[in-house]
C-alpha positions as CSV (number, residue, x, y, z in Angstrom):
1,M,20.4,33.6,34.0
2,D,19.2,32.0,30.7
3,P,20.9,28.6,30.2
4,W,20.6,28.8,26.4
5,G,22.0,32.3,26.2
6,C,18.9,33.8,24.7
7,E,17.9,37.3,25.5
8,V,14.4,37.6,27.1
9,V,12.3,40.3,25.7
10,E,9.2,41.4,27.7
11,V,6.1,42.2,25.7
12,T,3.9,44.7,27.4
13,E,1.3,45.2,24.6
14,V,-0.9,42.3,23.6
15,P,-2.3,42.6,20.1
16,E,-6.0,42.5,19.7
17,F,-7.6,39.5,18.1
18,E,-9.4,40.4,14.8
19,D,-12.3,37.9,14.9
20,N,-14.6,37.6,17.8
21,F,-16.4,34.5,16.4
22,T,-19.8,36.1,16.0
23,P,-21.6,35.1,12.9
24,A,-22.2,37.7,10.2
25,A,-25.6,39.2,10.1
26,E,-26.3,38.0,6.5
27,V,-25.0,35.0,4.8
28,E,-24.9,35.3,1.0
29,K,-25.3,31.9,-0.8
30,L,-23.5,31.2,-4.0
31,S,-25.6,31.0,-7.1
32,D,-25.0,27.3,-7.6
33,S,-25.3,26.2,-4.0
34,A,-28.6,24.3,-4.5
35,E,-27.1,22.3,-7.3
36,Y,-23.9,21.6,-5.3
37,I,-26.0,20.3,-2.3
38,A,-28.1,18.1,-4.6
39,I,-24.9,16.6,-6.1
40,L,-23.5,16.0,-2.6
41,E,-26.8,14.3,-1.4
42,K,-26.7,12.1,-4.5
43,K,-23.2,11.0,-3.8
44,L,-24.0,10.4,-0.1
45,K,-27.0,8.2,-1.1
46,A,-24.8,6.2,-3.5
47,V,-22.1,5.7,-0.8
48,R,-24.6,4.6,1.8
49,S,-26.2,2.1,-0.6
50,K,-22.9,0.6,-1.9
51,N,-21.0,0.5,1.4
52,K,-22.2,-2.7,3.1
53,V,-18.7,-3.7,4.4
54,V,-19.5,-3.0,8.0
55,E,-22.8,-4.9,7.8
56,N,-21.2,-7.8,6.0
57,L,-18.4,-8.0,8.6
58,A,-20.9,-7.9,11.5
59,A,-22.9,-10.7,9.9
60,Y,-19.7,-12.8,9.3
61,R,-18.7,-12.2,13.0
62,A,-22.1,-13.3,14.2
63,D,-21.9,-16.4,12.0
64,C,-18.5,-17.3,13.4
65,I,-19.6,-16.9,17.0
66,T,-22.7,-19.0,16.3
67,R,-20.5,-21.8,14.7
68,L,-18.0,-21.7,17.6
69,M,-20.8,-22.0,20.2
70,R,-22.6,-24.8,18.3
71,E,-19.5,-26.9,17.3
72,G,-17.1,-25.9,20.1
73,C,-13.5,-25.1,19.8
74,D,-11.2,-28.1,19.1
75,L,-7.6,-27.2,19.8
76,D,-6.1,-30.7,19.1
77,P,-5.1,-29.9,15.5
78,V,-3.3,-26.8,16.8
79,I,-1.4,-28.7,19.6
80,G,-0.3,-31.6,17.5
81,D,0.4,-30.3,14.0
82,T,3.1,-32.7,13.1
83,E,3.2,-36.5,13.3
84,S,6.2,-36.4,15.8
85,E,4.2,-34.2,18.1
86,K,1.3,-36.5,17.9
87,L,3.5,-39.5,18.8
88,L,5.1,-37.6,21.7
89,K,1.6,-36.7,23.0
90,D,0.5,-40.4,23.2
């Protein structure tokens, strides 16, 4: 018994899939494909030369780690931010 009250229909015939994923024998290129690829390569080169964000962040991270290792980590200002906390600490 179907709890949702739907009628179950059995399908005996499975439709055949139209594409068997084999490449076509010949690929016909468009007339402007060489120009399009050249434009895409030019844009990619521009993006690669301008986008230094990851490199800059990596350098900043390395600099922060170096400073922390050299100078140490002083948590006193964080623990006693206010004058009353500093007085209670002493």
